[in-house]
C-alpha positions in Angstrom: 7.1 240.1 166.7 6.2 243.9 166.5 2.8 245.4 168.1 1.0 245.6 165.4 -0.8 242.7 163.9 0.7 240.6 161.3 -2.3 239.3 158.8 -2.1 236.3 157.0 -4.7 235.6 154.0 -5.4 231.5 154.1 -7.7 230.1 151.6 -9.9 227.5 152.1 -11.2 225.7 149.1 -13.0 222.5 147.7 -16.2 221.2 146.5 -19.1 221.9 148.5 -19.5 219.4 151.0 -16.2 218.4 151.3 -16.3 219.1 155.1 -14.4 222.7 155.3 -16.5 224.7 157.6 -16.5 221.6 159.7 -12.8 221.5 160.1 -12.4 225.2 160.5 -15.5 225.3 163.3 -13.5 222.4 165.2 -10.3 224.2 164.8 -11.3 227.7 165.3 -14.8 227.6 166.8 -14.4 224.8 169.8 -16.9 222.6 167.5 -16.9 218.7 169.0 -17.0 216.7 165.8 -21.0 215.6 166.4 -22.3 219.0 166.2 -20.8 219.8 163.1 -23.6 218.1 161.6 -26.3 220.7 162.0 -23.8 223.1 160.0 -25.3 224.4 156.4 -23.6 225.2 153.4 -21.4 228.1 152.9 -22.3 231.1 151.1 -20.2 232.5 148.5 -17.0 233.7 151.1 -17.3 233.5 154.5 -14.5 235.4 156.0 -12.9 235.1 159.7 -10.3 236.7 161.4 -8.4 234.2 164.0 -5.8 235.6 166.0 -3.2 233.4 166.8 -0.2 234.1 168.9 -1.4 237.0 170.3 0.1 239.3 167.3 -0.5 236.5 163.8 -4.1 237.3 162.6 -5.1 234.7 160.3 -7.3 236.2 157.3 -9.3 233.0 156.9 -11.4 233.3 153.4 -13.8 229.7 153.5 -15.0 229.6 150.2 -17.9 227.7 149.2 -17.7 225.0 146.7 -21.2 225.0 145.0 -20.3 224.8 141.3 -21.5 228.5 140.7 -19.4 230.0 143.2 -16.6 227.8 142.2 -17.0 229.3 138.3 -17.3 232.9 139.6 -14.0 232.4 142.0 -11.8 232.1 138.5 -13.5 234.6 136.4 -15.7 237.7 138.2 -13.8 237.7 141.7 -10.3 236.1 140.4 -8.1 238.9 141.7 -9.9 239.4 144.9 -9.5 236.2 146.2 -6.3 235.1 144.9 -4.3 238.1 145.5 -1.9 238.8 148.4 -2.8 235.0 149.4 0.0 233.5 152.1 -1.6 230.2 151.8 -4.3 227.8 150.3 -5.6 224.5 151.5 -7.2 222.7 149.4 -10.1 220.2 150.8 -10.8 217.0 148.9 -13.2 214.5 149.9 -11.5 211.3 149.9 -15.3 209.7 148.3 -16.0 212.1 145.7 -17.8 210.7 142.7 -16.7 213.8 140.9 -13.0 213.1 141.3 -12.0 214.6 137.9 -14.2 217.6 138.5 -12.4 218.4 141.9 -8.8 218.0 139.9 -10.2 220.7 137.1 -11.2 223.3 140.3 -8.1 222.2 141.9 -5.8 223.1 139.0 -8.0 226.4 137.9 -6.6 227.1 141.9 -3.3 226.5 141.2 -3.4 228.6 137.9 -4.9 231.7 139.7 -2.6 230.9 142.4 0.8 231.4 140.1 -0.6 234.4 138.5 -1.4 235.9 141.6 0.1 235.1 144.6 3.4 232.7 143.2 5.0 232.4 146.7 1.7 231.0 148.5 2.4 227.5 150.3 -0.2 225.1 148.6 -1.7 222.2 151.4 -4.0 219.3 150.0 -6.1 217.6 152.6 -7.3 214.2 151.7 -10.6 214.6 154.0 -13.1 212.1 155.5 -10.8 209.5 155.9 -12.4 207.7 158.4 -14.9 206.2 155.4 -12.6 204.4 153.9 -11.4 200.7 155.4 -8.5 200.8 157.6 -6.5 198.5 155.7 -7.1 200.6 152.7 -6.1 203.9 154.1 -2.4 203.9 153.3 -2.6 202.7 149.4 -5.5 205.4 148.8 -3.7 208.4 150.3 -0.7 207.8 148.7 -2.1 207.2 145.5 -4.1 210.5 145.6 -0.8 212.0 147.1 1.2 211.2 144.0 -1.4 212.5 141.6 -1.9 216.4 144.0 1.9 216.8 143.8 2.2 215.7 139.9 -0.9 218.5 139.1 0.6 221.2 141.6 3.7 221.5 139.3 5.7 223.9 139.1 4.2 224.7 142.5 4.9 222.4 145.7 2.1 221.0 147.9 2.2 219.2 151.0 -0.5 216.4 151.5 -2.2 215.5 154.6 -4.9 212.6 155.6 -7.7 213.9 157.5 -10.6 213.1 159.6 -12.9 215.1 161.8 -13.2 212.2 164.2 -9.3 211.5 165.5 -6.2 213.3 165.7 -5.3 213.6 162.0 -7.1 217.1 161.7 -4.8 218.4 164.5 -1.9 216.9 162.9 -2.5 218.6 159.4 -3.2 222.4 161.0 -0.7 222.4 163.5 2.1 221.8 160.4 -0.2 224.7 158.3 0.0 227.6 161.1 3.7 225.8 161.9 4.8 227.9 158.7 3.0 231.1 159.3 4.7 231.8 162.8 7.5 234.5 161.7 9.8 233.6 164.6 9.4 230.0 164.8 13.3 229.3 164.8 14.0 231.6 167.7 10.9 230.3 169.7 12.3 226.4 169.1 15.7 227.3 170.3 14.5 228.7 173.2 12.3 225.9 174.2 15.0 223.5 173.6 17.1 225.8 176.0 14.2 225.5 178.4 13.7 221.6 178.2 17.6 221.3 178.7 17.9 224.0 181.9 15.1 222.0 183.9 15.9 218.2 182.7 13.0 217.3 181.2 12.0 215.0 178.7 10.1 216.6 176.4 8.3 220.4 176.4 5.1 221.2 174.4 4.0 224.4 173.5 0.6 224.6 172.5 -1.5 228.1 171.1 -4.0 229.2 173.8 -7.6 229.1 171.6 -7.0 226.3 169.3 -4.6 223.9 171.5 -2.4 223.4 168.1 1.1 222.2 168.5 3.2 225.4 167.5 6.5 224.2 168.9 8.2 221.8 171.0 11.6 219.8 171.8 12.0 216.0 173.1 15.6 215.0 174.8 14.4 211.3 175.2 12.6 209.2 172.2 8.7 208.3 172.4 7.1 206.0 171.3 3.7 207.3 170.1 4.2 209.5 166.8 0.5 211.0 167.2 0.5 212.0 170.9 0.7 215.7 169.9 -2.6 215.5 168.3 -3.8 213.0 170.9 -3.6 215.4 173.1 -4.3 218.5 171.4 -7.9 216.7 171.3 -8.6 215.6 174.9 -7.4 218.9 176.4 -9.4 220.9 174.2 -12.5 218.7 175.0 -11.4 219.1 178.7 -11.7 222.9 178.4 -15.0 222.9 176.8 -16.3 220.9 179.2 -14.8 222.9 182.4 -16.3 225.7 179.7 -19.8 224.3 180.2 -19.5 224.3 183.9 -18.3 227.8 184.2 -15.1 227.2 184.9 -11.9 228.0 183.4 -8.8 225.3 182.7 -5.6 226.9 184.2 -3.7 223.7 184.9 -3.3 219.8 185.2 -0.7 217.7 186.6 -0.7 213.6 185.8 1.9 211.4 187.6 2.6 207.5 187.3 5.2 205.6 188.3 7.2 206.1 185.3 6.4 209.9 184.4 4.9 213.3 185.7 3.2 215.7 182.8 2.0 219.3 183.9 0.4 221.6 181.7 0.0 225.0 182.9 -0.8 228.3 181.8 2.7 230.1 179.9 2.3 233.1 178.2 -0.8 235.1 177.2 -1.2 232.9 174.0 0.4 229.7 174.8 -0.1 226.8 177.2 2.9 224.8 177.9 3.3 220.8 178.9 6.2 219.7 180.2 6.9 215.9 180.7 9.6 215.0 183.4 10.7 211.4 184.2 13.2 212.0 186.7 11.4 210.8 190.5 14.1 212.9 192.1 12.8 216.4 190.8 9.5 217.2 192.8 6.8 218.9 191.2 7.1 222.5 193.2 10.5 222.9 191.4 9.0 222.4 188.1 6.1 224.3 188.5 8.6 227.1 189.9 10.6 226.6 186.5 7.8 226.9 184.4 6.7 230.1 186.0 10.4 231.7 186.0 10.4 231.1 182.1 6.9 232.8 181.4 8.5 236.4 181.2 10.9 235.3 179.3 8.7 233.6 176.6 6.2 236.5 177.0 8.8 238.6 175.7 9.7 236.7 172.7 6.2 236.8 171.7 6.1 240.9 171.5 9.9 241.9 170.5 11.9 240.6 167.4 15.6 239.9 167.5 17.2 236.7 169.0 17.0 236.1 172.5 18.7 233.5 174.6 17.5 231.3 177.2 18.7 232.1 180.8 19.4 229.5 184.1 15.9 229.3 185.0 16.7 226.0 187.2 15.6 226.0 190.6 
């Protein structure tokens, strides 16, 4: 990345009460789910600049969803709102009683995006899925996803089911932010080399402020498909508990008879998690390998161009 900040405009839209500000507050402002109940409705557009991975700045536009504001977005504010958009995130309340109106506003957004930012990536979050009976969730989401993909043509949209009460919110936002990281292939290549050199089962890279998973590499098959988001959620809550005690979270080691997991500060903008199952490799060796790789990954965040992992194994 260059030394200057790289700004990406992200529109967060949807009807009033759909849960936009709650999810933004959990991901970027360290709220816990129960605390979002005291958040009020967004008035017009709330702007926030979220620094992500050092040089990447998400210019987040949280657009209030009341009818008056929505109509203004498509008329008097149209060019201002929809110009230079990198990502549109449209949030649907799965239990909305005004689905037809929701779809109408979504289509109006798409028309404005096509006109002003035709290369923008589109994400639809079918939100508050915790309110749907568990045995109905797959069916309802699939139906909604099919409708949204059909309505979105000729644009492509990616759909996620989300809830502030489980790991699905982290999964969606990790996937969205992943699309905005400019050197992500290079990052993944180096992470793979690092994992192979130190003989790790799996290596995860977390963004330091949000604890979203931005890259990972696995050498062994893992059973839990939702493990990344669960870890994000657990560690973020633990970090919050530390901060309430005026302590800071630095690192953690968890070990049992089957594996050892190390979570440690990696670069100035990331944490790393390393999973090892080989009992013959001592903890000290893994921690030295993490420390030795830091300098290389710090350079990756600052400098463009291909870099290759040197042999860091202790």
